[in-house]
C-alpha positions as CSV (number, residue, x, y, z in Angstrom):
1,M,118.3,102.8,66.0
2,T,118.6,103.7,69.7
3,K,116.8,101.8,72.4
4,S,114.2,103.8,74.4
5,N,112.8,103.3,77.8
6,K,109.4,104.4,76.6
7,K,106.7,101.8,77.1
8,S,104.3,101.2,74.3
9,L,100.7,100.0,74.9
10,N,98.7,97.9,72.5
11,I,95.0,97.6,72.3
12,E,95.0,94.3,74.3
13,E,96.9,95.8,77.2
14,M,94.6,98.9,77.2
15,L,91.5,96.6,77.3
16,T,93.0,94.6,80.1
17,M,93.8,97.8,82.1
18,S,90.2,99.0,81.5
19,H,88.7,95.7,82.7
20,D,91.0,95.7,85.8
21,L,90.1,99.2,86.6
22,Y,86.4,98.4,86.3
23,E,86.8,95.4,88.6
24,E,88.4,97.6,91.2
25,N,85.5,100.1,91.0
26,K,82.4,98.1,90.0
27,H,80.9,98.6,93.4
28,K,80.5,102.3,92.6
29,W,80.3,102.3,88.8
30,S,77.4,101.3,86.5
31,P,77.4,97.7,85.2
32,M,79.2,97.2,81.9
33,E,76.0,96.6,80.0
34,P,74.6,98.1,76.8
35,E,72.0,100.2,78.6
36,H,74.8,102.0,80.5
37,G,76.9,102.6,77.4
38,R,75.9,106.3,77.2
39,T,77.3,107.0,80.6
40,F,80.6,105.2,79.8
41,I,81.0,107.0,76.5
42,L,80.4,110.4,78.1
43,Y,82.8,109.6,80.9
44,M,85.4,108.5,78.3
45,I,84.9,111.8,76.3
46,E,85.4,113.7,79.6
47,E,88.7,111.8,80.3
48,I,89.9,112.4,76.8
49,G,89.4,116.1,77.2
50,E,91.5,116.1,80.4
51,V,94.3,114.3,78.6
52,I,94.1,116.8,75.8
53,S,94.5,119.6,78.3
54,I,97.5,118.0,79.9
55,I,99.1,117.4,76.5
56,K,98.6,121.1,75.6
57,K,100.1,122.2,78.9
58,K,103.0,119.8,79.2
59,G,103.7,118.9,75.6
60,E,104.4,115.4,74.2
61,E,108.1,115.5,74.9
62,E,107.6,116.3,78.6
63,I,105.1,113.5,79.0
64,M,107.2,110.9,77.1
65,D,110.6,111.9,78.6
66,N,109.7,112.6,82.2
67,N,108.7,109.5,84.1
68,E,107.0,111.4,86.9
69,T,104.8,113.4,84.5
70,R,104.0,110.2,82.5
71,E,103.1,108.2,85.6
72,R,100.7,110.9,86.8
73,L,99.1,111.1,83.3
């Protein structure tokens, strides 16, 4: 098996990134409370749509093999 420079993310790392991003933006984002869940879910769906568009345009190989493309994603 060959070694790859591709970095994997696990759920714990993604949750940490999410909380860190929220902390940076909590002055302009809704509080992370159940009554604001609808807004967070709709925003997440919008972001997923953008990622899907990028994957369709660039392809998985370009995203995984090109560090600049991957960083921008």
